[in-house]
C-alpha positions in Angstrom: 38.6 -3.4 37.7 41.4 -4.3 40.1 44.7 -5.4 38.5 44.7 -8.8 40.3 41.6 -10.1 38.5 42.4 -12.3 35.4 39.8 -12.0 32.8 39.6 -14.7 30.1 37.2 -15.7 27.4 36.7 -19.3 26.2 34.1 -20.8 23.9 30.9 -21.4 25.8 30.3 -25.1 26.6 27.0 -26.8 27.5 28.3 -27.2 31.1 28.3 -23.4 31.4 24.7 -22.9 30.7 23.4 -23.7 34.2 25.4 -20.8 35.6 24.5 -18.4 32.8 20.9 -19.1 33.3 21.1 -18.3 37.1 22.8 -15.0 36.3 19.9 -13.9 34.0 17.4 -14.5 36.8 18.6 -11.5 38.7 15.7 -8.9 38.8 17.9 -5.8 38.7 19.9 -7.1 35.7 16.8 -8.0 33.9 15.4 -4.5 34.5 18.5 -2.9 33.0 18.8 -5.4 30.1 15.1 -4.6 29.5 14.7 -6.6 26.3 14.5 -10.1 27.7 13.0 -13.0 25.8 9.5 -14.0 27.0 9.8 -16.9 29.5 13.4 -16.2 30.2 12.9 -17.8 33.7 12.1 -21.1 32.1 15.2 -23.2 32.6 14.3 -26.0 30.2 13.6 -23.5 27.4 16.7 -21.5 28.1 19.0 -24.6 28.1 17.4 -25.8 24.8 17.7 -22.4 23.2 21.3 -21.8 24.3 22.4 -25.3 23.4 21.3 -24.5 19.8 23.4 -21.3 20.0 26.6 -23.4 20.6 26.4 -25.0 17.2 25.2 -21.9 15.2 27.9 -20.7 12.9 26.5 -17.1 13.0 26.9 -16.9 16.8 30.4 -16.4 18.4 29.6 -17.0 22.1 32.1 -16.9 24.8 32.1 -17.5 28.5 33.7 -14.8 30.6 36.0 -16.2 33.3 37.3 -14.1 36.2 40.0 -15.9 38.1 38.8 -19.0 36.5 35.2 -18.5 37.8 32.3 -18.0 35.3 31.4 -14.4 35.5 29.1 -14.0 32.5 29.0 -14.3 28.7 29.7 -12.2 25.6 28.7 -13.0 22.1 28.2 -11.8 18.5 25.0 -12.9 16.8 23.1 -11.9 13.7 19.6 -10.2 13.9 17.8 -8.9 10.8 21.0 -9.3 8.7 23.1 -7.3 11.1 25.9 -8.4 13.3 25.2 -7.5 16.9 26.8 -8.0 20.3 25.4 -8.9 23.6 27.0 -9.5 27.1 25.8 -10.4 30.5 27.9 -10.1 33.7 27.0 -11.5 37.1 25.7 -8.4 39.0 28.1 -9.0 41.9 30.9 -8.1 39.5 29.4 -4.9 38.0 31.5 -1.8 38.0 34.8 -3.6 37.8 35.6 -3.1 34.1 34.8 -6.8 33.3 32.2 -6.2 30.6 34.5 -3.7 28.8 37.5 -6.0 29.0 35.5 -9.0 27.8 33.9 -7.1 25.0 37.3 -5.9 23.8 38.7 -9.5 23.9 35.7 -10.6 21.8 36.3 -7.8 19.3 39.9 -8.9 18.9 38.8 -12.4 17.7 35.4 -11.4 16.1 36.3 -9.4 13.1 32.8 -8.8 11.6 32.2 -5.2 10.9 30.1 -3.2 11.2 28.8 -4.6 14.4 25.9 -3.1 16.4 25.0 -2.8 20.1 21.7 -1.9 21.5 21.1 -0.7 25.0 18.1 0.7 27.1 18.1 4.5 27.4 18.8 4.3 31.1 21.4 1.6 31.2 24.3 4.0 31.6 26.7 1.1 32.5 26.2 -0.7 29.2 26.4 2.6 27.3 29.9 3.3 28.9 31.0 -0.3 28.0 30.0 0.2 24.3 31.7 3.7 24.2 34.9 2.4 25.8 35.1 -0.3 23.2 34.8 2.3 20.3 31.1 2.0 19.5 29.4 5.2 18.5 25.8 6.0 19.2 24.1 6.4 15.8 20.4 6.4 16.6 17.6 5.3 18.8 14.4 3.1 18.4 11.5 2.1 20.6 10.5 -1.3 21.5 8.5 -3.4 24.0 10.9 -4.2 27.0 9.4 -7.4 28.4 11.4 -7.1 31.7 9.6 -3.8 32.3 6.3 -4.6 30.6 6.3 -1.4 28.6 7.7 0.2 25.5 10.9 2.1 26.1 13.6 3.9 24.1 16.8 2.1 23.2 20.0 3.5 21.8 21.7 2.0 18.8 25.6 1.9 18.7 27.7 0.9 15.8 31.5 -0.1 15.5 33.1 0.1 12.1 
């Protein structure tokens, strides 16, 4: 990340959803994320689902701003009783430390612990993000990755 970029988080607003939808249409990003919801390219379904997230008290969703431009999102959510994190960065901004910086900022305000992160076995960038933020790999699992149309291994990380 270059020093001149200012990275901020703010609560996600409904006006952000159009841009966040566009980011997750990127094929390479989807491939690396691997575990995409079915129909993720359906804009109406995306907007409806994410609008519900905005008022869900179990979800702490933030929009990432880089120099006041929407660059992605980062969130804490609950799945199967466990707190988990997720993030998505515009592919044009990969490799600049934005995801690590944004996740660290989220973890400063989101105090739920333990908190977990899951990442495809070959998504080395996301593995580095989690490790930079103090997450430790604790195991692995296999699941159907809809973006790849196959079962793959994913690594499970935990922050205490």
